[in-house]
C-alpha positions in Angstrom: 9.9 -11.2 -0.1 13.1 -9.8 -1.6 14.3 -9.2 -5.2 17.5 -7.8 -6.7 17.1 -5.4 -9.6 19.9 -4.1 -11.8 19.3 -0.7 -13.4 21.5 0.2 -16.5 19.5 2.8 -18.4 21.7 5.5 -19.9 21.0 8.9 -21.2 20.6 9.2 -24.9 23.6 11.5 -25.5 25.6 10.3 -22.5 27.4 7.2 -21.4 26.4 7.9 -17.8 23.5 6.1 -16.0 20.3 8.3 -16.2 19.7 9.2 -12.5 16.3 10.8 -13.4 15.1 7.5 -14.9 16.4 5.6 -11.8 14.5 7.9 -9.5 11.3 7.4 -11.5 11.8 3.6 -11.4 12.3 3.8 -7.6 9.1 5.9 -7.2 7.2 3.2 -9.2 8.6 0.5 -7.0 7.5 2.4 -3.9 4.0 3.0 -5.3 3.6 -0.8 -6.1 4.5 -1.9 -2.5 8.3 -2.5 -2.9 10.9 -0.6 -0.9 14.6 -0.2 -1.7 16.6 -1.7 1.1 20.0 -1.0 -0.3 21.5 0.3 -3.5 25.1 -0.4 -4.8 27.0 1.1 -7.6 28.6 -1.3 -10.2 31.7 0.2 -11.6 34.4 -0.5 -14.2 38.0 -1.2 -13.4 38.6 2.6 -13.6 35.7 3.6 -11.3 33.1 4.7 -13.9 29.6 3.8 -12.7 27.9 1.5 -15.3 24.8 0.4 -13.3 23.1 0.2 -9.9 22.0 -2.9 -8.1 19.0 -2.4 -5.9 17.8 -4.8 -3.2 14.0 -4.5 -3.0 11.7 -5.8 -0.3 8.0 -6.2 0.0 5.7 -7.8 2.6 4.3 -11.1 1.3 0.5 -11.1 0.8 -1.4 -12.1 3.8 -2.8 -15.6 3.7 -6.4 -16.0 4.7 
């Protein structure tokens, strides 16, 4: 099973994406059984990073 997640959280006093919050979110995904397969930056026309897109993957639950 796969999902795409877009992370946009910014620092309170900054216009930059909050990397610490992103790392916390990735840790929570890992702890709940999801793994990040790939991560891509989303940028403006001038190259400023505005968000990250993460491709997540998890094993589907086993059917009994």
